[in-house]
Structure formats: structure tokens, C-alpha cells
N, C-alpha and C positions, 0 to 999 in steps of 0.2 A: 447685180441681178438684172436680167433683161425685163424691161417694162414696156416693150413695144406693143403688146396686146392689151395694156391697161387702158381704162377709161377714167378720166378725171371729171367727176361730176360737180365741181365747184371751182370755176375760174372766172375772175372778174375781167371785164372787157371795157374798152373805151370806144368812142369818146364819151366822157362822163364828167360831171362836176368834180368828182374825185380824180386826181391825176392817175392815169393808168399806163401800164407798160406797152400795151398793144391795142390797135384796132384789129378787126377780124382778119383783114388781108395780111397784116404783119404777123399775127399769131399763126396763121396757116403756114406762112413761109418759114417761121422759126421752129415750129413744132411738128409739122407733118413728117412722118417716118420715125419720130422718137416715141410717140404714143399712138394708140389707135383712135383716140378722140377725146373730146372735152365738152362739158356743158357750160354755156356762157351765161354769166349772171351780171345784171346791173341793178343797183339799188333804185334806179330812176326811171327805167323804161323797159318794155318788152324787148328781148333780143332776137326773136325769130326773124324780123324783117332784115336785120343785118346779115343773118346767115344765108337766107335764100337769095340775096343779091351777090353772093360770092360763089362763083362756079368752080374756082380753083380747088375747092376742098376735095372733090372726088372721093377717094377712099379714106379720107380723114373725117371721122364722124363728128358732126357738130350738133349739139342739142340746144334748143332754145328754152327760154324761161320767162316767167313773169314774177316780179316781186311786188307784193301787195302793200306798198308804201303810199304815203300821201301823194307822191308825185304822179301816180296813175289813178288817184281817187280812192286809195285805200282798198277796202275789201270789195273789189270791183269784178264781179262775175263776168261782165261783158268783155273785159280786157282778156280774161282767161279764154273765153270762147273764141274771140277773134284770133288770138295767137295759136290756139290749138288747131283751128281750121286751116291755118297756113302751113302747118308742120306735118310731115309724113311720119314722124316719130313722136313718141310721148314727150311732152314738154314738162319741165319742172315748174311747179307753182310754189314759190317761197311765201310763207306768211310774213307779216311785217318784220323788217329788220331795223333800219335806222328810224322808222316811224313807230315802232312798238313802244307802248307806254312803259313796259318793263325796261327796255333798253334806255330810253330817255331818262328814266328815273335814276339810272345808275351811271349816267355819263353827263359830265358838265356840258359837253358839246354834242350836237347832232352827229358830227363826223369826228371821231376821236383823233387826237393829235398823233397817236402811234400808227394810225393808218396812212397818214399823209406827210408827216415830217414838218419841217419849218416852212414858212412862207405861204401857208394856206389858212384862210380865215373861214371858220365855220360859224353857223348860227348857234346860239346857246340853246340847250335842250329846253329851257324854261320858256322859250319863245314859240314852242311847237306843241300842237295838240297831239298827244300820243294815241295810238290805236289799241284798244283792248278787244279781245275776241270772245270774252265771257262777261256775264253780268255779275251782280253782287252775290248771286247764289252759285257761282261757278258753273253756270249753264251757258252753252254757246249762244251767241246772239243770232238773231234772224239773218243778218247779213252774212255771218260766218257759215250758217247752215246753207244759205244760197250758194256760197262759194264751194262748199263741199259737194253739193249736188252737181255743180258745173264740172268740178274736177272728175267726179265719177262718170258723168255722161260723156266726157271727152277723153277718158283714158289717161289722164295726167298723173304725174308723180307729185305727191304732196311732200313739201319740206317745211319744217316747223318754224324756221326763221329765228328771230331773237325774242319771241314772246317768252314770258316766264315759264319755268318748268311746270308750274301748276296748270297754266293755260295749255301748255303743250300736252300734258297728260290727258286732260279732258278732250282736247282736239283729236289726238291719235286714237283714243278709245272710241270716240264717236265716229271717226272716219272709218275705222275697221268695221264697226257695226253697220255702217251704211253700205259696205261692200267695196270701199276703196282698197285696192289690192297692192299699191305701191306707195310706201311711206318712208321718208328719211327724217330721222330726228337730228336736226342740224346741230353740229358740234355741241352736245349737251354739257361737255366739260368746260366750256367757255365760262370765264368768271362771271359774266353778266347774266348767265343762265344758271349754272351750277346745279344741274339736275342730280339729285342723290343717286348713287350707283344702284341702289335697290330698285328705284323707279325705272332706271334704264334697263335693268335686267327684266323687270316685270313687263315693260312695254315691248322689249325685243322678242318676247315669246309670242306676241300677236302675229297673225299671218301677214306676211308682206312688209313687216316693219324692220328697218335697218338703222343702226346707230352709226353716225358719222364720226370719224376721227380724222383730223386734218393737220397738215404740217404747219400752217400759220399759227395754230395754238401754241406751238413750241417756238417758232421763229419770231413771231411778232408779239404774242401775248405772254411769252416767257414761261409757259407751263413746262415743268420738267418732263423730258421724254419718258422717264420711268413711270410717271403718273399716267401718261397717255397709254403706254404699253400695258400697265396694270388694268386700265379701263377696258382695253380690248380683251385681255385675258379673262376678265370677269364676265364679259358678255359672250365671248366665243366668236371666232372669225366668221362663222357662217351667218352671223347676224350683224356684221359690221361692214362698212365700206371705208376705204381710205381715199382722201382727196387732198388737193394742195391748198385751196382757198387763197391762191396767189393771183397775181396780176397787178399788184401794187408797183408803183414806178421804180422803186429801188429794190424790189424783191427779185430773187432768181426767177428764171422761166419756170412755168408750172412743171414741165417734165424734169427739170433739174431738182425742183423741190420734192417731187415724188421720189426721184432716185435717192436723194439724201434721206428722206423719211424712211424708205425701205431699209437703208443701211443701218439707221439708228434703231429701228424696230428689231432687226435681226440681232443686233448687239444686246438687246434687252430680252432675248430668248424666244421671240416669235420665229416660227419656221418659214421657209420659202413657200411651203404649201399654204400656210395661213395668209401670207401676204398676197399670193396669187388669187386666193379666194376673195379677199377684200378689195383688191385693185383691179381684178379682171372678171372673175365669175359673177360676183354680186352686182357690180355696176351694169354688166351686160344683161343680166336678168331684169334689172329695173328699166332699162331702155329698150328691151325686147330685140336684142341682136344676138346672133349665134355665139355660143361659148366656144372657145378654142381649147383652153386648159380643162382637162378632166380631173375632177377632185380625187380620183383614185390613182392618179399618176404617181 
């Protein structure tokens, strides 16, 4: 299946504390022409400065992002503002990932061994103060509300990161109420999030909310492809996006990961139309670039 017009909204980029397969220049050289574009993610710093320094991208769309981990001061609205002002396209704002209290409470290490392989030493999760986005009454904290305000004012895409599914539910519902029109629920099938399918279905019915399914959940986290396909079928392709979540040193290139992912999903009964909607139509809608594939094709 041809994926040249697909946009992968979840690609890890180096240089980073975690060993990565590519820096931006290398990624462009390896992937330009194979897909239409990618959103670049770091757990440690905003990626838009790396993108605007690379002129070679031309017609290869690169989307910047900020991940609200301890490394940039946590729920830092100013970091969002600064990145958004540098970008001509919507940036993605990931809520805490490796700094989320939920994630740290379910992992012995800040950076799990399955992400990096042998020879990498990570801090213990117990050494790190995790970030929560709600109080004891499951109400968003003032810092979180400040972040949502900044996301809305700057037209950013909200991604839920690795917070607990209970936190993500409150976050998404409040974001939609505030008028944030572009939301990605980050791989809710991931074992350290495990959002019930009924909650995924409920949230996906809200305006502008998409459920992410990605190849790394199968390749790295060993979730059966059948389980991921069933997740997609239960939500419907019009409310899902597919991404790679790749960029790890020993993983395939993101485009190769997406290609393999599409093949596996086709074998599980999803149609080419479904996959084009999730890989091309919906990501383009999120980043506000023209659609090529027409859903009635």
C-alpha cells in the first residue's frame, strides 16, 4: 500500500539522552519521498528549533512539539508559547510522558529498558518527583489550566502523553469545553495507561478528539496486532490516527514501521480506505494541511 501521502505524528528525534536513530538532517535524508511528513518528539526539549534550522526539508512536512516533562520545567506554558511563535504550523503539546506520576509509578526506571536495550543506565523512578495534572478531587490544577489556555490561544494540538487514563479523561473533557479543537489521546492502549475501551469510545465522540494507535505498541511493547486492530474497529477509523512512535536506535525507520503496520492491519480486516483515513486524512486535518485522499474514493 502506498503511504507517500501519510503524515506520521509521533517520531522520536535526537540528539537526546535516550539513544536515537536520527538527528533531523539524517531523518530528512532517509525519509523524504517515502512519506509526506512527520511530527518530531523529544522527551527532553522542544523540537521546533531543530526543524527551522533545516532548510533541506522543502516539501517534507516537519511538525514541532513540546513535551511537558521535568526537563523543561514541567507544566510550562511559556515553553509552549515560545515554540508556537516559532512555528508556521500547529505544534503538538504532549502532556508529561516520562515525568508523569502515573508513568513513574508503573516503571522501575525513568527510561524503561525496552526503549534503550543494554548499556544504558537510567535513573530509578523513585528518585524523581512525578507530575500530576489533577488534584485529589480529580480537578485540573491551576498550572494545567494555564497550559490549556496557552494551547488554545496558540492553536496547538493537545496530546495526552503518559498521564493516567483518569487524568486524561478529565483533561480531554475540559480541553474540549475550553474550545481546544485538536486533541490526540496518546496510545491509550499502552499498558502503563490502559484506558478502558468504553472511555476511548466516549472521548472519541467529542469534537476534534482522535485516538492514536501506533506500531511501537506492537513492535516494542508486544501488544498483539489483533488487539490494536480491535481497538481501531471499536472506535472507527474516522476518529483514529496511526503513527509509528519510532526513532529508537534499533527500530526500523518510521516509514518502514508505518508500512509494516498497514500490512498487519490489512490482514486483520481493516480496509485500505480505513488506513488512508487514519494515516493521511486525519493527521492532515490535525496539522491543517490539504487533504489529497478523498474519503468517497
